[in-house]
N, C-alpha and C positions, 0 to 999 in steps of 0.2 A: 600468190597463192594463199588461200584457207586456213586457218588454225580450227585443231579439235580439240575443242575445251570441252569443259563440263565443271558447274559448279556446284561445289562444295562445302558445309558447313564446319567452320572452325569452332575449337573448346569454347569461345569466346557467343559462339553463336553467330557470328557474321559472316556473310558470304565471302567469298574466296573463288579463285581462280586458277586450274589447275591443268597440264595437259592428260588427255586420257589414251588410254590404248584402245584403240577399236576392239570391236568382238572380232570384228575379221582379223585382226592382226593376231590376237591371242588364238582364234582358233588354230592361227599357222603354222605359228610357235608350235603349239600343241601338235597337230599333224606332224610337224619334222618329227618332233619327241616322240610320240606312239609307236612307229614301225618298231625304232629302237629299241621298244622295252617289251615290242608280241616276240620277237624270238630272242632267245638267252644266244649270249654273245662271251667269246673271249678272245681279249688280245694279248697278244706275248708280254715276258718278263716274270709273269707269276705262276703258280702252274694252273694246270687247265681244272683241276679234278684234285681236292684233298678232301681227308679224314675229317671228320667231325661225330661228338657224340650228342645224340639225342635220344634226352629221356630213358624210356622203356624200347624203342628200338634200337640203344646197341651205338656202335660206330654206323656211321652211313659216310655214303659217298654225297659231295656238295659240290657246287662251284666255286670259281676263287669269289663270289661276292657271298656266299652262304644260303645260297638258293638250294634246296634239297633235290636230288637227280633222281628219276626215276624211269623204269626201262616196260614196256609195255609188252602183255601175257602173248599176243596176237606177232611180236618181230620174230622172225628166227636170225640164225645169226648171221651176219654183216649185213643187216639187210632192215628194213625201216618201213612199217607200213600206215605208220598215224602219219597223215597227209592231209592235205585238203585243210576242209573246218577241221579235224581234230586236232592239226597240228596250230589254230588259234587259240587251243585251250590247252592243248601241253605241245608248247613249242619243243622241238629240237634243240637239244644244246649245241649250239654250232662255234668253230672257230671264226676268230674275225676275219676277213676278205684276206688273202693273199699265204694266209696260216693253216698246215696241212697237217703239226704232228701235234694230237694233245699230249701235255708235261703232266706226272704225277707228283702231288704232295708226298711228303713223309706216311709212310703205311700202307699207300693205295698202289697197284701194281693191273697190268691186263688193257692198261688203256691202249687205245686204236682209234681211227677214222674211217669213214666212209662217206664216200661223195654226195654231198646233197644240194642239187641245182651248181651254185657257182664257188660252193663253197664247201668245208668238212661239217660233218655230224661225228662227236664225241662217242667212241662205244667203250664198254667193259667188257672184257672177256666175246667181245663180237655181238655183246648185246647194246642196240644204237641207245643214246642217252637222252631224257629229256627233262623239263622245269613244268613246273605247274601255274597256269595263266595267274594273275592278279595275286599270287602270296610275295613274300617278303623271307629274308633271311631268317632261319630256322627253322620256317612252319613248314611243318611234314603231313598238312591236312587232304595231300592228296592221295597216302597210301592206301591201296586196297579200293579206290575208285577206277573203274568201268577198265580193270586189269592191268591198271595200274602198280607199281609197286618200288617201294621205296627201295634202290641197293644198298644192301650192307658193304662195307669196306671187309674184302676179305680177297684174296687169289682168283679164284670164282665168284660167277656170277649168282649169286643169292638174295633172294626177294625177300622181304617180312609178309608178301599175302600174292596170290595170283587171281584173289577174286574179281567175275566177270561180272556184266551187266546182266540183266535177264535176257536171253535169248541164246543166250552164248556167241554172241556176236566180242563181246568182249568193249563194245565200245556203245553208247545212249547215242540214238537216232537225235536224243536235242542237242544237238552242238553243231 
């Protein structure tokens, strides 16, 4: 069996040998991780949705890992319209496989779910909830982008903005 090795120079400038991880193996590992990051998920054990304070926005809804939750201005009660390429930029907030009920943290009410494929998307007072791809905990940069708005923490589904993209579709064709 051939060994996959590479040469490297140590601090003293001498050549050493180490086992290299092939680019294909690295890509395979990343390929396994990437799909999990493309849709926000929640496992049971902690509240699905929590309230958090974010600067001028005040108290908003976030995932159990602190990702900001958004609603889409074109969604109707208990019906998500952001699918396909839209959902790759605005991943629906899905519960883990087998989990059907969203749990609320302190100060959060009105949670529910709608069926999304074989899983359940979390809703707040009937409005489907989404995250914004490429963001991290505490980031609210998706607010007002293409008809998506941060969901305020309340007993009613209030949003901070309902700005839509030009043309009135609420979603840019660039996604």
